[in-house]
C-alpha positions as CSV (number, residue, x, y, z in Angstrom):
1,M,-20.2,81.7,15.0
2,I,-21.5,79.4,12.3
3,V,-20.4,75.8,11.6
4,I,-21.2,74.2,8.2
5,N,-20.4,70.5,7.9
6,Y,-20.4,68.7,4.5
7,G,-21.1,65.0,3.8
8,S,-23.7,62.3,3.8
9,N,-23.1,60.8,7.2
10,I,-26.0,62.8,8.7
11,T,-26.0,61.7,12.3
12,Q,-22.3,61.8,12.8
13,N,-22.0,65.2,10.9
14,T,-24.7,66.7,13.1
15,Y,-23.0,65.5,16.3
16,D,-19.6,66.8,15.0
17,S,-21.1,70.1,14.1
18,L,-22.4,70.6,17.6
19,K,-19.0,69.5,19.1
20,A,-17.3,72.2,17.0
21,S,-19.9,74.9,17.8
22,D,-20.2,77.3,20.7
23,I,-23.3,75.7,22.1
24,H,-21.4,74.9,25.3
25,I,-21.4,78.6,26.2
26,Y,-25.2,78.6,26.5
27,L,-26.3,75.0,27.3
28,R,-26.4,73.6,30.8
29,H,-26.9,69.9,31.7
30,E,-29.8,70.7,33.9
31,H,-31.8,72.4,31.1
32,S,-35.0,71.0,29.8
33,V,-34.4,70.8,26.0
34,A,-37.0,70.7,23.3
35,L,-36.1,69.8,19.7
36,K,-38.3,71.4,17.0
37,P,-38.0,69.8,13.6
38,N,-40.0,70.7,10.5
39,L,-42.6,68.0,9.9
40,V,-44.9,70.0,7.8
41,N,-46.3,66.8,6.4
42,S,-45.8,63.1,6.6
43,T,-43.4,62.6,3.6
44,P,-39.9,61.2,4.1
45,A,-37.1,63.6,4.4
46,S,-35.7,62.5,1.1
47,N,-38.6,64.3,-0.6
48,G,-37.1,67.6,0.5
49,A,-39.8,68.9,2.9
50,T,-39.2,67.4,6.4
51,T,-36.2,67.2,8.8
52,H,-34.2,64.1,8.6
53,P,-34.6,62.0,11.8
54,E,-30.8,61.3,11.5
55,V,-30.2,65.0,12.2
56,V,-32.3,64.9,15.4
57,A,-30.5,61.6,16.3
58,G,-27.2,63.4,16.1
59,I,-28.5,66.2,18.4
60,I,-29.8,63.7,20.9
61,L,-26.5,61.8,21.0
62,F,-24.7,65.1,21.6
63,L,-27.1,66.2,24.4
64,K,-27.0,62.8,26.2
65,E,-23.2,62.8,26.1
66,Y,-23.2,66.4,27.4
67,G,-25.3,65.3,30.4
68,V,-28.8,66.6,29.4
69,K,-31.5,64.3,30.7
70,D,-34.7,66.2,30.0
71,I,-35.1,66.0,26.2
72,C,-38.3,66.0,24.1
73,I,-39.3,66.5,20.5
74,I,-42.1,69.0,19.8
75,E,-44.1,69.8,16.6
76,S,-47.4,70.7,15.1
77,S,-47.7,69.7,11.4
78,A,-49.4,71.9,8.9
79,I,-53.2,72.6,9.0
80,G,-55.0,69.5,7.9
81,E,-52.0,67.2,8.7
82,N,-51.9,64.8,11.6
83,T,-48.8,65.4,13.7
84,N,-48.7,61.8,15.0
85,R,-48.9,60.4,11.5
86,S,-46.0,62.7,10.5
87,Y,-44.0,61.5,13.5
88,K,-44.6,57.9,12.4
89,N,-44.1,58.2,8.6
90,C,-41.1,60.5,9.0
91,G,-39.2,58.0,11.2
92,Y,-39.7,59.8,14.6
93,E,-41.6,57.0,16.3
94,S,-38.7,54.6,16.0
95,L,-36.3,57.5,17.0
96,S,-38.3,58.2,20.1
97,Q,-38.3,54.5,21.1
98,E,-34.5,54.1,20.4
99,Y,-33.4,57.1,22.5
100,D,-36.3,57.2,25.0
101,V,-37.3,60.8,24.0
102,P,-41.0,61.7,24.1
103,L,-42.8,63.1,21.1
104,I,-45.1,66.0,21.9
105,D,-48.0,67.0,19.5
106,L,-48.4,70.7,20.0
107,K,-51.8,70.7,18.4
108,N,-53.0,69.4,21.8
109,D,-50.9,71.8,23.9
110,A,-52.1,74.6,26.1
111,V,-52.0,78.1,24.7
112,I,-50.6,81.3,26.1
113,S,-51.2,84.7,24.7
114,K,-48.4,87.3,24.5
115,S,-48.0,90.6,22.7
116,H,-45.2,92.1,20.6
117,S,-44.8,94.7,17.9
118,G,-48.5,95.5,18.0
119,Y,-49.7,91.8,17.7
120,K,-51.3,89.7,20.3
121,L,-50.2,86.2,19.5
122,K,-51.2,82.7,20.7
123,L,-48.3,80.5,21.5
124,C,-48.0,76.8,22.5
125,K,-47.0,76.6,26.2
126,R,-44.5,73.8,25.8
127,A,-42.4,75.8,23.3
128,L,-42.5,78.9,25.3
129,E,-41.6,77.4,28.7
130,T,-38.8,75.0,27.7
131,D,-35.3,76.1,29.0
132,F,-33.5,75.5,25.7
133,L,-35.2,75.3,22.4
134,I,-33.2,73.8,19.5
135,N,-34.6,74.8,16.2
136,V,-34.1,72.0,13.6
137,P,-35.6,73.3,10.3
138,V,-35.1,72.2,6.7
139,L,-33.4,74.8,4.5
140,K,-35.8,75.0,1.6
141,S,-37.8,77.4,-0.6
142,H,-41.4,78.6,0.1
143,C,-44.0,79.6,-2.3
144,Q,-45.1,82.7,-0.3
145,T,-42.1,83.8,1.7
146,R,-39.3,82.6,-0.7
147,M,-37.4,80.8,2.0
148,T,-38.2,78.9,5.1
149,C,-35.6,78.0,7.8
150,N,-35.3,78.8,11.5
151,L,-37.6,81.8,11.8
152,K,-40.5,80.4,9.9
153,N,-40.1,77.0,11.5
154,L,-41.5,78.4,14.7
155,K,-45.0,78.5,13.1
156,G,-45.1,74.9,14.2
157,C,-45.2,76.3,17.8
158,I,-48.6,78.0,17.4
159,P,-52.2,76.5,17.2
160,D,-53.8,75.9,13.9
161,D,-56.2,78.7,14.0
162,E,-53.3,81.1,14.6
163,K,-51.5,79.7,11.6
164,R,-54.4,80.7,9.5
165,R,-54.6,84.1,11.1
166,Y,-50.9,84.9,10.3
167,H,-51.8,84.8,6.6
168,T,-54.5,87.5,7.2
169,L,-51.9,89.6,9.0
170,G,-49.5,89.5,6.1
171,L,-47.4,86.5,7.4
172,H,-44.1,88.3,7.6
173,R,-44.6,90.6,10.6
174,P,-46.2,88.1,12.8
175,I,-43.4,85.6,12.0
176,A,-40.9,88.2,13.1
177,A,-42.9,88.9,16.3
178,L,-43.3,85.2,17.0
179,N,-39.5,84.9,17.1
180,A,-39.2,87.8,19.5
181,L,-41.6,85.9,21.9
182,I,-40.4,82.3,21.5
183,K,-36.6,82.4,21.8
184,T,-34.6,79.9,19.7
185,S,-31.6,78.9,21.9
186,Y,-29.7,77.2,19.1
187,C,-30.1,76.3,15.4
188,V,-29.3,73.1,13.7
189,V,-30.3,73.4,10.0
190,D,-31.0,70.3,7.9
191,G,-29.4,71.3,4.5
192,I,-29.2,67.8,3.2
193,C,-31.7,68.0,0.3
194,G,-34.2,70.8,0.8
195,D,-36.9,71.4,-1.8
196,L,-36.1,74.0,-4.4
197,S,-39.5,75.4,-5.2
198,F,-42.2,74.2,-2.8
199,E,-42.3,73.8,1.0
200,E,-44.2,70.5,0.8
201,G,-41.5,68.7,-1.1
202,G,-41.1,67.1,-4.6
203,T,-38.0,68.8,-6.0
204,P,-35.2,68.0,-3.5
205,I,-31.7,69.3,-4.4
206,P,-28.9,67.3,-2.7
207,S,-26.6,69.7,-0.9
208,N,-25.4,67.4,2.0
209,R,-24.7,70.0,4.6
210,I,-25.5,70.8,8.3
211,I,-25.4,74.4,9.4
212,T,-25.4,75.3,13.1
213,G,-25.3,78.6,15.0
214,R,-26.7,80.5,18.0
215,N,-29.0,83.2,16.5
216,P,-31.8,82.4,14.1
217,V,-31.5,85.7,12.2
218,T,-27.8,85.2,11.8
219,V,-28.1,81.7,10.6
220,D,-31.1,82.4,8.3
221,S,-29.3,85.3,6.7
222,F,-26.3,83.0,6.0
223,C,-28.6,80.3,4.6
224,A,-30.5,82.8,2.5
225,E,-27.4,83.5,0.5
226,L,-26.7,79.8,0.1
227,I,-29.9,79.5,-1.9
228,G,-29.6,82.6,-3.9
229,Y,-31.2,85.4,-1.9
230,H,-30.0,88.5,-0.2
231,P,-31.3,88.5,3.4
232,D,-33.4,91.6,2.7
233,D,-35.2,89.6,0.0
234,I,-36.8,87.6,2.8
235,E,-39.2,90.2,4.3
236,Y,-39.7,88.5,7.7
237,L,-36.0,88.1,8.1
238,K,-35.4,91.9,7.6
239,I,-38.2,92.7,10.0
240,A,-36.9,90.3,12.6
241,R,-33.5,92.0,12.4
242,D,-35.1,95.4,12.7
243,I,-37.1,94.5,15.9
244,G,-33.9,93.2,17.5
245,V,-34.2,89.4,17.2
246,G,-30.7,89.2,15.8
247,E,-28.2,90.4,13.3
248,Y,-27.3,89.3,9.8
249,F,-24.2,87.2,9.2
250,T,-21.2,89.3,8.2
251,P,-17.8,88.3,6.9
252,E,-16.3,89.4,10.2
253,M,-18.2,86.7,12.0
254,K,-16.5,83.3,12.6
255,L,-17.3,80.6,10.0
256,V,-16.0,77.0,10.5
257,E,-16.2,74.5,7.7
258,L,-15.9,70.8,8.4
259,N,-15.3,67.8,6.0
260,T,-14.8,69.9,2.9
261,E,-12.9,67.1,1.4
262,N,-16.0,64.9,1.6
263,K,-18.3,66.9,-0.7
264,P,-19.8,64.1,-2.8
265,P,-20.3,64.4,-6.6
266,Y,-23.6,65.6,-7.7
267,Q,-26.1,63.0,-8.9
268,T,-28.9,63.8,-11.2
269,Q,-31.6,61.9,-9.3
270,G,-31.7,64.9,-7.0
271,G,-35.0,66.3,-8.4
272,R,-37.1,67.0,-11.4
273,L,-36.3,70.7,-11.3
274,A,-32.6,70.1,-11.4
275,E,-33.1,68.0,-14.5
276,R,-34.9,70.9,-16.2
277,F,-31.8,73.0,-16.2
278,E,-29.3,70.4,-17.3
279,R,-29.4,71.6,-21.0
280,N,-27.4,74.6,-19.9
281,I,-24.8,72.8,-17.8
282,N,-21.6,70.9,-18.6
283,A,-20.7,69.2,-15.3
284,D,-17.6,67.1,-14.7
285,S,-17.1,65.8,-11.2
286,A,-19.0,68.7,-9.7
287,C,-19.5,68.6,-5.9
288,S,-23.1,68.5,-4.8
289,V,-23.0,71.8,-2.8
290,C,-21.5,73.7,-5.8
291,Y,-24.0,72.2,-8.2
292,S,-27.0,72.9,-5.9
293,S,-25.9,76.6,-5.7
294,L,-26.0,76.7,-9.5
295,I,-29.4,75.1,-9.6
296,Y,-30.8,77.5,-7.1
297,A,-29.4,80.4,-9.1
298,L,-30.9,79.2,-12.4
299,Y,-34.2,78.7,-10.8
300,R,-34.2,82.3,-9.5
301,L,-33.3,83.4,-13.0
302,G,-36.1,81.4,-14.6
303,G,-33.5,79.3,-16.5
304,N,-33.0,82.2,-18.9
305,V,-29.3,81.9,-19.5
306,D,-27.6,81.9,-22.9
307,G,-24.6,79.8,-23.7
308,K,-23.0,76.9,-21.7
309,L,-22.1,76.8,-18.1
310,Y,-19.1,74.8,-16.9
311,I,-18.9,73.3,-13.4
312,G,-16.8,70.7,-11.6
313,Q,-13.4,69.5,-10.7
314,G,-12.9,68.0,-14.2
315,Y,-12.4,71.6,-15.6
316,Q,-9.4,72.3,-13.4
317,G,-6.6,73.5,-15.8
318,K,-8.9,73.7,-18.8
319,S,-10.1,76.8,-20.6
320,P,-13.5,76.2,-22.3
321,D,-15.3,79.0,-24.0
322,G,-18.1,79.7,-21.7
323,F,-19.1,80.7,-18.2
324,G,-17.4,78.9,-15.3
325,I,-19.1,78.2,-11.9
326,G,-16.6,78.0,-9.0
327,N,-12.9,78.0,-8.7
328,C,-12.5,74.7,-10.5
329,A,-13.8,76.3,-13.7
330,G,-11.7,79.4,-13.3
331,G,-10.1,78.9,-16.7
332,C,-13.3,79.7,-18.5
333,T,-13.7,83.0,-20.5
334,K,-15.7,84.3,-17.5
335,Y,-16.3,82.7,-14.1
336,V,-17.8,83.3,-10.7
337,P,-15.2,82.4,-7.9
338,G,-15.9,80.4,-4.8
339,C,-15.6,76.9,-3.4
340,P,-18.5,76.7,-3.4
341,P,-19.8,80.0,-4.8
342,K,-23.0,81.3,-3.2
343,A,-26.1,81.2,-5.4
344,A,-26.5,85.0,-4.8
345,D,-23.1,85.6,-6.4
346,I,-23.9,83.3,-9.3
347,I,-27.1,85.3,-10.0
348,K,-25.2,88.6,-9.9
349,H,-22.5,87.4,-12.3
350,L,-24.9,85.8,-14.7
351,R,-27.1,88.8,-14.8
């Protein structure tokens, strides 16, 4: 089961997503719960690289209402970054004080070694031994692995020297093995404005969505298609599936969408990269989630698209001569259906 919730009320939408999810099947009030955001650096979430503290606030509110008392936030920022500075600059110090939830810097944590798939890997003890690990990544692109979401976010649960070593091991296979050793209990994906081209931020694309689900492979495969990839395009995702971490999302699985009527119109201040493709696009009252799918698709295609693209509610009942994106532009000469269409489908049709 996957729940996707649209809108800009981040804390409330996160809380509502968990209420509508199947987390109650797995979570017990006596569990110790660790929340693992993505604080790769100390930039604000609006820059597209780090997890919104409002997402974590929504999770904490849900957990406290559920009866969970033992809650902490764990993270180890990227090599060369100071985790405590990231906690402060990204709004987590004030979050910790408001909700009385401790912040754990995994750079200082004890290390345990475990083996899987031919790799002996070093793991942070706190991440390994918590009863219930809630993975809270940002859905965004990555310059080496194409996408980073739940599976790759667990690299923040290993020591810095191990992070370096993963690159010498080819990155993808150790990431998959890592997820076989540290079990994600539930996923809450920050899909508010993930960066389009670089994991450290700078080109955020507003999408205003929260995605929740049980299994990281299932959720990541669903998210991959949202940003224009087939799951097999993400090598570590395919390997994780093959070694039994989880299964890809399929149409037969349950998908719940919330607040679809609240998809806000796209605004151009979303990022420099989005502006680069505006010459191709005629937008009229386009929802942000639909527009971001188109931007992701154009980025994957290198912007090499001839003719005009039409997108948005303003084209309902109209028949412009060009290529329509989404059901609202279905009167165009050609169009890709969907509300919203997936970036992967847009790429296929445009090609």
